[in-house]
N, C-alpha and C positions, 0 to 999 in steps of 0.2 A: 508397625507404625500406625498410630490412631488416626482416624479421619478428622479433618478440620471441622469443628462444630459449625452448624448452620446458625449464625447469630440472630438472623431474623426470626427463625423458629424458636430459639431460646427466649428472645424478647417476648414473643406471642405467648410463650409458655408461662413466664413469670408473671405477665399481665393477667392471665387466667388464674394463676394461683393466688395472686393478690385479690382478685375479685371473690374468690372462693373461701379465702381464710376467715376464720371466725373473728368477728369484731369484738372488741373490749367494750365499746359503748362510750357515749359521752358522759360528762359530769353535769353538775347542776349550776356551777359557778365558773364559766370559762373566762379566759382572758386571751387576747390575740398577741402572740409573740412573733415579731417581724425580725428576722435574722439577716443582718448585714446588707440591707438594701441601701448601700452607700454608693457614691460615685466610683470608688475604687473597684467595686465588684459588679457594677451595673453598666459602666461606661468604658471598660477597658477594651483593648484591641481584639480580643477573642470573642467578644459577645456577639450573638447571632440574633435573629428575629425572635426567638423564643423569650428573650429577656424583656423585650417591650410588651410582649403579650402577657407575661407573668406580672409585670408591674401594672398593667391595665386592669387585669382581673383582681389584683390586690387592692387597688384603688376602690373598686366596687365593694369588695369585702370589708374594707376599713370603713367606708361610709355606713355600711349596714351595721357593723359592730358598734360604732359610735352612737348611732341613732338608737340602738337597743340597750345602750348603757353598759356595753361590755368593755372592760378595761383594754387599752392598747399600749403595748410595751415594745419599744424599739431597742434591739440590741445592736450596738455599734463598736467596731474594733478601733480602739484608741491606744496608741503605744506612746509612753513618755520618752522612751529610747528604743531604737531599732534592735539594740543589743539585748533588749528584754524578750525577744522573740525566741520561740522554742528552736532547738538545735537545727532541725531540718530546714526550717525557714531562713535560718541565717547561712546555712551552707548552700541551698539552692536558691535560684531566683523565684520570687513569690510576690503576689500582688500586695502582700502585707508591708512590702517596702514603701507603699504609699499611705500607710496608716499612722504615721507619726503625728502626734498632737499638733494642730495648727495647719496641717496640710489640707488644702481644699478638697483633695480626694476623699477625705474622711466624712464629708458632709452627706447627709441623708439625700437620696435621689429626689429630684424636684417632682418626680412623678407620684410619690407617695409621701408628701411632707408631713411631719408631725403637727399635730393641732393642740391648741390649749387643753390641758387636761391629760394629755398622753404622757407616758413615762419614758425616759431614755436611761438605759443601763449600759455602762461601758464594760467592755471585756478585752482580754489580751491574747486569748487563744480561741480555738474553734468553738468550744462549748460556752454557751451563755451562763453556765452555772459555776464555772471554775473561777474561784476567788472573786466573785461578784456578789452584788446584793439582790440578784434575781429571785433566789428562793425566799429570802426574807420579805421582799416586796410582794410576791405571790401569796405568801401566808398572811401578810398584813391585809391584803385585798380579799382574803377568804377564798381564793381560787382553788378549784380541784381539778380543773382541765386546762390544758394549754393547747390553743389552736395555733399551729406553727405554720408560718409561710416564710419565704425568703431564699437566699442563695448562700453557698451552692448546696444543692440536694444531698450530694455525696460527701460534703465536707462539713461546714458549719451547722447546717440544718440537721444532719444525721447526728453530730456530736452533741448537740443541744437536746435532741429527742432522746438519745441514749441516757443522757444524765437526768432528764425529766422522769424517765421510766425508773431510774434507780431511786428516785425520790417518791415513786407511787402516784404521780399525777396520771390522770387520764390524758391521752394525747390524740388529737386530730391534726393530721397533716393534710392541708388542702392542696391537692395535686396541681390544679391549674395555677396556683400562686406560688409554686416553687420553680426554681430554675437552675439549670446546671449546663454550662457550655461543654462539659464532658458527657455527651448525650447517653452513652451506654452506662456510665457510672451513675448517672441520675436514675435510669431505669432500674438498675439493680439495687440502688439504695431505697427506692420506693418499696420494692419487694421486701427488702431486708427489715425495713422499719415496720411494715405491715406484719411480717412474719414474727418479729421478736418483741417489738416495743409498744406499738400502738396502732392506730387506725388511719389508713389513707383514705380520705373522703373527697367528694366532689365539691366544687364551689356551689352548685345549685343546692346541694343538701345543706351546706352551711348557711347560705343565705336564707333558706327556708327556716332554719333554726332561729335566725335573727329577725325573722318576720319581714324580710325583704322580698320584693319580686324575683322570680327566677326566670331563666331564658325559656 
C-alpha cells in the first residue's frame, strides 16, 4: 500500500517547478483576454475571498492596459438554449445553468466593467476559441500575444490557453488575476500551463510592461 501524498509538499514542489521552467517570452503586440468574469462565475455560492482579490488585481491590470493602448477582450458565456451545452454540463449540475441569454447572471462583474473600445466575444464552451470570432478578432488587431486573466483557472482559463497555444500565440497568464474556487485544481493548472503552453507571470511584471507603477 502506497503512502498518502503530502499535498502541501506537492504544491510547494510544483510552484518551484513553475518558477524554474523555461519561459517562452512575450510578444510585441499583446491583448488582454478576460475569461468569464461574469456574475455567474464570480458571485456564486462557492466563491471565497480569492475571487475579490483576483478581481481587484484585474481592475488594476485593465486600467494599465487601456492606458497603454493594449486591446481588452472580454469572453462571456452566453447560451441561446441550455440544451446547447456539452453533455457533461447537461447531465451534472453546473454554473452554466445560469448562462442562458437574458439571465442577469451572464452580466460582466461590476468590479471589472467593460469600457468603450473594449471587445466582447460570446462563447458557449470553456474555450474562448471554439466556434467564436476570437481568433479572427486577434488577427484583425495584429495580436501575437494573449495576456490571459479570469476564472476558473482549471476550466475556462486553461481551455482558452490550450487553444491559444495551438494557434501559436505567445501566452502570458497573470497569476494574481486568475481565480479558482477549486484551490488545488488552480495550482495544478498553473503548473500545467507553464509546463506545456505558455508563461505564468506576475502582476507586477505585466504592469511594468504596460508602463504602470508596480507595488
